[in-house]
Each structure stands twice: as structure tokens, then as C-alpha cells.
C-alpha positions as CSV (number, residue, x, y, z in Angstrom):
1,M,-4.2,0.2,-29.8
2,R,-1.0,0.2,-32.0
3,E,-0.1,3.7,-30.8
4,I,-0.1,2.6,-27.2
5,F,1.5,-0.9,-27.4
6,G,3.3,-0.7,-30.7
7,T,3.6,-4.0,-32.5
8,W,2.6,-5.9,-29.4
9,G,-1.0,-4.7,-29.5
10,P,-2.5,-7.5,-31.6
11,E,-0.8,-10.2,-29.4
12,L,-2.0,-8.6,-26.2
13,M,-5.6,-8.3,-27.6
14,A,-5.5,-12.0,-28.7
15,Y,-4.2,-13.1,-25.2
16,S,-6.8,-11.0,-23.4
17,H,-9.6,-12.6,-25.6
18,Q,-8.2,-16.1,-24.9
19,N,-7.6,-15.6,-21.1
20,P,-9.9,-12.8,-19.8
21,L,-9.8,-14.0,-16.2
22,R,-6.0,-14.0,-16.1
23,V,-5.9,-10.5,-17.5
24,V,-8.4,-9.3,-14.9
25,A,-6.5,-11.1,-12.1
26,A,-3.2,-9.6,-13.2
27,A,-4.7,-6.1,-13.4
28,L,-6.3,-6.4,-9.9
29,G,-3.0,-7.8,-8.5
30,A,-0.9,-5.0,-10.0
31,T,-3.4,-2.4,-8.7
32,S,-3.5,-3.9,-5.3
33,L,0.3,-4.0,-5.1
34,V,0.6,-0.3,-6.1
35,L,-2.1,0.8,-3.7
36,T,-0.5,-1.2,-0.9
37,L,2.9,0.3,-1.5
38,V,1.6,3.8,-1.7
39,F,-1.1,3.9,1.0
40,G,-1.0,0.6,3.0
41,K,1.0,-0.7,5.8
42,L,4.1,-2.5,4.7
43,S,4.5,-4.7,7.8
44,S,1.8,-6.6,9.7
45,S,3.5,-6.3,13.1
46,G,1.5,-3.7,15.0
47,G,4.6,-2.5,16.7
48,G,3.6,1.2,16.5
49,S,6.3,2.0,13.9
50,D,5.3,4.4,11.1
51,S,5.5,2.0,8.2
52,A,2.5,3.2,6.1
53,G,3.3,4.3,2.6
54,F,6.5,5.9,1.4
55,Y,8.7,8.0,3.7
56,F,9.7,11.3,2.2
57,G,11.6,12.7,5.2
58,D,10.7,15.6,7.4
59,G,11.2,18.2,4.8
60,D,14.3,19.9,6.2
61,G,16.6,18.7,3.5
62,G,18.4,16.3,5.8
63,C,18.7,12.6,5.7
64,G,15.6,12.0,7.8
65,D,17.3,11.2,11.1
């Protein structure tokens, strides 16, 4: 654990033992946020716009217009 988190390892382990549900909730929330940003729809308006995930352009090297 020390190799991954350095000197914060024991403190993080103690916190996770005292508050296991908060740690699980934080991990699920972070995972949900990342998956939503990468794969999900960023707006709830069903206006037909392409707003799912990141936009990487059309691949021609332009600015995506």
C-alpha cells in the first residue's frame, strides 16, 4: 500500500475501515461520473444533437467545423 499511496496509505486504510460505506459511495460516484463523461449523454434534452461522449473531430485535421 505504501508504494501506491506513499505516506497517505495508513490514513486512507484507517478511513476506509471507519467509513466503508462512504468509500464505496465515493468509488461508485467517481466511476459513474467517468463512464457518463466517456460514454453517456451529456445533456438530457432529446434535441437530436450529438452530445454523447467526447468529440474528437472528423479526423481531417481541421477544427471540426
